[in-house]
N, C-alpha and C positions, 0 to 999 in steps of 0.2 A: 382543514381537510385531513382525512385519515389516509395513512399509507401503511400497508403491511397485511398481516393475516391474523385472524383471531380464533380462539377456542372458547366455547361456551361451557359454563359449569353452574350447576344448581346447588350443590352441597359441598361441604368441606372435603368429602371423599372424592368427589369429581374434581375438585380443585387440585388435590394431590395428583390425580391422573393427568390433568391439564399441564401442571408444572413439569411433570416428567416427560410429557409428549412435546412440549414447546420446542426444545432444541432439535428434535427429529422432524418436526413438521415445518420448521421455519416460522413458528408463531411469534408475533410481536406484542399481541394484546390478549389479555384474559378477560372474558366478559362474565361477570358473576352476579347471581341473583341476590339483590339486597332487600327487596320488599315485595309484598303481595298486597296490591291495593295500597291503603294507607298504613299498613302494618310493616314497620321497619324492623329488620332482624338485628339481634344483638351481635356484637363482636365484629362488626364490619370494618372498623378501623384496623383491627389486627389482620383481617383478610387483605385489605388494600396494601398493608405493609409487607405481607408475605409475597404478594405479586411484585411489588416494587423491588423487594430484596432479590428477586430472581431476574432483575433487569428487564422486566416486562411492564406493559402499560395496563393499569387496572381500569376497566370500564364497568360501571354499574348497570344492572338490568332489573327493571321492575315490571311486574305483571299488573297491567292497568285494568281498573274496574270502573273508574269515573263515578263511583258512588259517593265519594267524599273528596272533592278537589283540594280542599284545604289540607287534609291529612296526606294526600298523595304528593302535593307540592312540597310539604315539609319533609317527606321521605327523600325527595330529590335533593333538597338543600342539605340534609344530613349526609347523604352519600358524597357530595362534593366536599363537605366539611371533614369527612372521614378519610379523604385522600383519593377518591376515585376521580379520574380525569375526564369522564363523560358519563352520560346516562342514556340508556335505550328504553323506550316505552314499548313493551310487548302488547300490541293492541289487537288481540284476536278473540278475547273472551266475549261471549254473547252479551254479558252485562254492559259492554261498551256500545251496543247497537242503539242508534238514534239518540245518543247522549251528546249531541252537537254543542249545546249550550254549556254543558259541564266541561267539555274539552276546551272550549274557548275560555272558560273561567280558569281552568288549570293554567293555560298559557298566561293569562293576566296575572295570576298569583306568582308564577315563576319570574315573570318580567319585573314585577314589583319587588320581589325578593332579591333582585340583582343577579340572577343566574345568567351565565353566559349561554345564550340560546344557540350559539354556534357549536356547542358541545352537547346538544340534545338531538336524539335520533328517533325516528318513528319506524318501528318494526311491525309488519303485518303481512297480509296475504299478497302475493305478486299480481294476482288478477284483480286489480283495483276496481274495474268496472263491474265486477260481480259482487262487490261488497260495499255498495254505496250507502248502506245503513251504518257503516263504521265512519268515524269522524276523521277521515284522511285530510280533508281540506283544513279543518281547524288545527289539527296537530302539525301539519306542514307549515302553518303560519308561524309557529314558534320553534319547531324542531329544525333549526337552521343547519344542523350538522348534516342532515340528509335522510334518505330512505334506506331501510334495510329489509327488502322483500324476502320472505321465507321460501326459497326455491328448493323445496324438498322433494325427495323421491316418493314420499308417502301420498302424493296426489294420485299415485297409481298403485293399486293393490297388487300383492304377489300374484304372478301368473297372468298379468295383463297381456292382451293381444298386441299391444303396441311394442315396438322394438325399443331398446334403450335410446337409440338415436331419435326416434319419434317422441319419446317421453321427454328427453332433454330439450328438444326443439320446442315442444309445447310449453314447458314450464319456463325455460330461460329466454328463448327467442320471442315467443308469442306473448307470454304473460309478463315476465320480469322486465324485459326491455320494450316490448311492443306496447303494453299498457302504459308504461312509464312515458314513452314518447307522446302518446295521445294526451295523457293528462298534463304533461308539461305545457303543451299548447293551450290547454284549458286554464291552467294555473298562471300562465304567462311568466313562468320561472322554471329553472332547471336545478332542483336540489340534487346534491351528489347522490349517487346510487351505489350501495355496497351490498351485494347479494350475500345471502346466508344459504349454504348448502347443507342438506340433510341426507347422508348416504344410506338411506334405509327406505323400506316400502310399507311399513306398518306403523301404527300410532305409537308403539312402545319401543321401536328400534330393535326388534328381534330379528326381522328379515332384512339383512344388511346387504349392501352392494358389494360385489366382487371388484377387484382392482380394475379389470377391463371395462366394466360398466361405469364405474365412477370416473374413469378417465374420459369417457364420452361426455359426461356432464362438465368436467373441468375444461375440456376443449371447447365445448359450446360457450361456456362463460368467458373463456380467455379471448374469444373473438372480439369481445366488447372491451377488453383491456381495463377492467376495474382496478382502481388504485388500492382497493382494500376489499377483502372478502373474509368470511368466517365460516366455521363449521359447527353445527349443533348436533350432539354435544360430545364432550370428552368421553362420556360414559358409553357411547355406542360407536366409537371410532376404533376400528381394527388396525393393528400395527402394519398390515400390508398396504394401507393407504397413506402412511406417513410420508414416504418418499414422493408420492404423487403430489401431495399438497405442497411439499417443500419446493418441488420443481415447477409448479404452476407460475407462469410469469405474471407480473403486475404491470399495470399501465401507469401513466403519469398522474400526479395528484393535482396538477393545475386545473382549476375550474374552467369550463368552456366559456368563451366570451359571451357576455350577455348584452341585452339591449340597455340603453341608458335608463336610469330610474326616472320616476315622475318628478317633475319640477315643483318645488314648494316655495312659497313666499312667507317671509317672517312678518307677523302682524302684531308684534308687541307694541306697547305704547312707544311713541317716537324716541323718548329719552332713555328707554331701558336697554334696547338691544336684546340679544338672546345668547345665553351661555351655551357653550359646547363642552360636553363632558366625556370622559373616557368610559364611563359605565352609565347604564340607564337609571341614574338616581342622583341625588344631590349630596351624597356622602363624601365624594372626593372633589377637590378643587377643579375649577374649569380649566380646559386646555386651550380654549379660544373663545372669541366672542364675535358675533355677527350683528350687523346693524339692522334697523327697521327697514323693511322692504327688500332685504337681500334675498337672492334666489339660491336655493339649496337643491341638491340632487338626492333623492331617496335611494338608499342602498337595500331597501326591503321590497318584496314583491308588490305589484300594483294593488292587488286586493287588500293586502295587509296595510299598505300605506293609506288607502282610502278609508279603511276602517278606523285607523288611529288618528288621522288629522282632525284637529279640533276637539279631541276627547281629553277631558281632564284625567290626569294620572298616567297617560300613555307617553311612551318615549319612542322616538324614531332614530334609526341608524342612518346618518346622512353624510354627504361630502360637501364641504363648504367651498366657496369660490377659489380659495388658495390651495385646495387639495387636501386639507386636513379632514380626517374621518372621525366621527364621534357621534354622541347621542344628544338630542335636543328635545325639549318639552314639546310634544305634539300639539298641545292646546294653544300654542302661540304660532301655529302654522296654518296656511290654507293652500289648497291645490291651485296651481296656476291654470287658468282657463277651465275651472271646474264646471262652468255652465255648459261648455261644449263637450266635456269629457263624459258626463254621466247623464243618462236618460232615466227619469224616475217614472214609475207607474204605481198605481194604487190598487190594493186588493179590494174587491167589491163583492160582498156577500151579506147583505143586511138581514136576510131571513135566517140563514144558518149560523152566521156569526164568525165563520172562519173559512179559509180556502186551503185545500191540500196542495202540497208540493211533491212532485214525483221525480224519480231519478231519470226517467225517459219521457219523451213527449207523447205519452199515451196513458191510458188507465189500466194497462195490463199488469203493471207492477204496483205493489202497495205504496202508499204515501210514505215519504221519508221524513216529512215534517208538515206543519201547517202554520199559517199566519192569521191573525185576527182581521176581521173586516176593518178596512181603513188603514192597514199597515202600508207604509211607503217602501217600495222595493227598488233596487237598481237593476236595470236591464243590462244583461251581458252582451246584447246585440245592438247594432247601430240604430240611430233614430229613424232612418228611412225604412229599415227592416221592421222596426217596432210599429211604425204607423201603417205600413202595408199589412202586417199580420192582424192588427186590431180591427181591420175592416173585413177580415175573412173569418167567419164562424168556423170553428173546428181546428183553428191553428193553435199552436202552443208557443209560449215565449220563455226563453232561457233567462232566469232572473237570479238575483242574489239578495238574501234576506239581511236585515240589520245585524244579525249575529254571524253572518258570513256563510250561511248554508246556500249552496247553489242547486238549482233544480228547475223544473218546468211547471208552468201553470197555464191552464186553458185560458185563451184570450177573452172568453166570455166572462171571466171573473176579474178582468183588469181594465183599468182606464188610464190613459196617459195624462200625466200632470204637465200640461203644456204651458201653464201660466205661472207667474210668481204667486206665492202663497202669502196672502195678506191677513188671513184670519184662520185661527185654530179653534178646535173644540176639545175640551178636556175628555180624556178617555181613561177614567178611573172611577170605579164605583165608590171608592173611599174618598174621593176628592183629590185635590192637588194643591200643594203649597207653592205660593209665589214668593221667591226669595229676593233678598236685597242685592245679592251678587251671584254670579254663575258658579255656585259652589254649594254642595249638599250640606256643608256646615254653616253656611251663612244664615243670618236671622230670617225668620218668616215674616213677610209683610202682611199676608192674609192667606186664607185657604179658600179655594173656589170649588164648587160642586161639579159632579160629573155632568157632561154635556154643556158646560158653560162655554160661551163663545168669547175668545180672547183676540185682541187686535195685535198684530205683529208690529214691533218697534225696532226692526233691524232690516237689513237688505232682504227683501222677500224672495229674491232669486236663490239665496243660499239656504232658505228654510227647508225645502224638500229633502236636502241631504242630511238634515238633523232630525227629522221626524222618525219616530219609532226607534231612535238611538239614544244612547246615554250622552247626549249633548244638550247644551243650554241655549234657550231661545228667549230673547227679550220681548216682553209682551206688555199689554195694558189691559187691566181687568175692566169689567163693566162699571166698577166704582172708581175708575180712573186712577188706580194704583199701578205704577210701572215697576216691573221687576223681571225676574227670570224663572222660567219653568223648565223642567226636564223633558226633552223630546220623547222619552220612552212613554210618557203618559199624555201625549198630545197627538191629534190627528188633524188632517186638513179639513177645514169646513167646506163641505161639498157644495152647498148652496150659500151664496153670499148673504150675510146678515144685513138686510136693508132697513132694519128698524132704526128710527131716529127719535130724538126728543120731541115730545108733544108741546104744544103751546099752552101757556098758562090760561086757565079759564078767566073770563071777564066776570068778576064777582064783586059785590059791594065790599067796601073796606071792612076788614075784621073777619071776613069769611074766607075759607080755604077749601079747595077741591081735593086736597091730598090728605089721606089718612094712612098713617103707618102703624103697623103692629110690631113692636120691637120686644123681643124676649130677652131678659137678663141684660139689659143695657144700663150700665151705671158708669161712674166716673173712671173705673179701671178697665172697662171692656173696650176693645177696639171697634167701636160701633161706626160703621162706614157711612151711616146716614149723615153724621156730622160733617164728614169730609165732602159729601155731595153738596152741602149747603154752604160751607165755609167760603166766604169771599165772593158769593154769587148774588148778593142783594136779594135773597129770598126770605120770606117769613111765612109762618104758618103754625099749625098745631100738630103735635106728635103724640100719639097714643102709646103709653107704655103698658104692656101686659104684666111686666114685673119690673120693679125698680130696686 
């Protein structure tokens, strides 16, 4: 948790100003721009050292574009390596709009790199509900440090008919804290909130607030007792505001009490147990170990927990029964009472091929995303509500996509998955590899074509939660090969495959009713027709078109 006051700076000249202002404003942190998209600026280690030498805390700030998550994640890693104590994502550029999957990918890369996500912060507009095309949900999943809403005076042009009191109330009371409270209920979590004040009314900071007007904004903010706030930027901060900033009181930094996290069960092989580590990686030795079937408490938001459980490469922050907190491999966990906790629905649009997702339950707003026909979604609403809505044309259902995007879909394009899934169908025009183990690096047993029907060889009640996600499902192919396929490329078989083996024809000895055309079948080719006949006391003739 942050505590103190911060000053923002974009250039070395602004940094000089911020360092001179810090004692007079009571600033404890300097927030400096280190990157634009994936382009990291030179000399940042020296900048961090200058800030530290002034007995201040250096926080990095990067202008997010989400056009190259790999490069942007590397910029963050470099900032921490250069000595910055945290990193803020400025998520306001139009380039970030509708880049939900890229934002989620950025979080995955940062987690894999071992970055402490409790030192990452999401900075964007205070009126969250007006900007649902920006990836707030995805960034909040890994920006555990908190939200930094831009509570600027520039929302009101010079000469606005609204009084300073009305302006401050709109931006701070209604937007910064009002929208925050609403979305906390939606997110089922309360990330820390650290407002950013901008004491000016135009885009370039030329029309600046007088002390009396800025005091109105400070007083409005102080009613909520933030533990930390900052001012953007040092370049537009007049000296007559210094004392006001210094005198503004701070609240406590203790987080508000939260609800207990989701319960998780360890599902490693019985003899293994599960290691608990201090960081989300295997680089450091374990700090504890829990046994098979042990129950753990997730310390991450419910939505994030559900997304990570069972996923290869993901790590979860948990508390074990003896109170130790650490990170465990999420692919060795399952949600307790998963069947009762999540209601799954399927997107249905065979003619168009996709279904739109909207930010509100109507068609008045443009779509924020879409999902393919057959995609399995999680309902954010209770099962009884889902069943009631599906029977009423014109209703809308609040859903969550496999990538974590939340929105609304008309019920006419949804169907409830009310039964266990025992059969899948391949959803990939390039076909799908069946692997020996639930791992993308495991050897390929065989490839199956698009629309191939596969039999499920695991608990069918758990399969809906894996479909359309990067999770592995044990299956059996039509040629009786058992292995694992990735749920991203599988859909529920809507109509049961009731085909069965035919009886052999009654023919004279030496004659056969079966003719096979096999192309390029030789001793080195994995020709599955041999597997079909091996050990089954069948004989006959096989036609080779190439040998």
